[in-house]
C-alpha positions in Angstrom: -97.8 -67.5 80.8 -98.9 -70.7 83.1 -97.8 -72.7 80.0 -93.9 -71.0 79.4 -93.1 -71.6 83.0 -94.2 -75.5 82.4 -91.9 -75.4 79.6 -89.0 -73.8 81.1 -88.9 -76.4 84.1 -89.4 -79.1 81.7 -86.2 -77.6 79.3 -84.5 -77.1 82.2 -85.1 -80.6 83.7 -84.5 -82.5 80.7 -81.2 -80.1 80.6 -80.0 -81.3 84.2 -81.0 -85.1 83.0 -78.1 -85.1 80.0 -75.6 -83.0 81.6 -75.7 -86.4 84.9 -75.7 -88.2 82.2 -73.0 -87.1 80.5 -70.9 -86.4 84.2 -71.7 -89.8 85.8 -69.1 -91.6 84.1 -66.5 -89.2 85.0 -67.4 -89.4 88.8 -69.9 -91.4 90.5 -72.7 -89.9 92.1 -72.1 -89.0 96.1 -73.2 -91.5 98.1 -71.2 -90.8 101.3 -72.0 -88.0 103.4 -68.4 -85.9 104.1 -67.9 -83.7 106.9 -67.3 -80.2 106.0 -64.3 -80.2 107.9 -62.9 -82.3 104.9 -60.1 -80.9 103.0 -62.0 -79.6 100.1 -59.7 -82.1 96.8 -61.1 -84.9 98.9 -64.6 -84.2 99.5 -65.5 -85.9 95.8 -62.7 -88.7 96.2 -64.3 -89.5 99.9 -67.7 -89.0 99.1 -67.5 -91.0 95.9 -67.1 -93.5 97.9 -63.5 -93.5 97.6 -63.1 -96.3 94.3 -62.3 -93.2 91.7 -59.3 -92.2 91.4 -60.3 -89.8 89.1 -62.6 -87.9 91.5 -59.5 -87.2 93.7 -57.4 -85.8 90.0 -61.0 -83.5 89.5 -60.6 -82.2 92.8 -56.9 -81.6 93.1 -57.0 -80.0 89.3 -59.8 -77.4 91.2 -58.0 -76.4 94.1 -54.8 -76.2 91.1 -57.2 -73.7 89.3 -58.6 -71.7 92.5 -55.0 -71.5 93.5 -53.9 -70.0 89.7 -57.1 -67.4 90.1 -55.8 -66.0 93.6 -52.2 -66.2 92.7 -52.0 -62.5 91.0 -54.5 -60.7 93.7 -52.2 -62.1 97.0 -48.9 -61.6 94.8 -50.5 -57.7 94.3 -51.4 -57.1 97.7 -47.5 -58.7 98.8 -46.3 -56.1 96.7 -48.4 -53.6 97.9 -47.6 -53.9 101.7 -43.9 -54.4 101.0 -44.4 -50.3 99.3 -45.9 -49.6 102.4 -43.6 -50.7 104.6 -40.5 -48.8 103.2 -42.5 -45.5 102.4 -42.7 -46.1 106.5 -38.9 -46.5 106.9 
């Protein structure tokens, strides 16, 4: 049982190391502690020292994807609100 856990931990560490090797050319590692009040799309850019514009693009891309995920639910809630207001009148 102990050998299986050790093997699993070693395998997980190797996978994390491979991901870090792949991701490090895209966004450099975080070197600056960014405050929690910083807008979400600026955190990768400022955290990488503000030297890599690709990290800003990735931050903006994350905001766009999040907006596209939430948009159908917001539209459905707006329609339900309009329908309930019309039913009251």
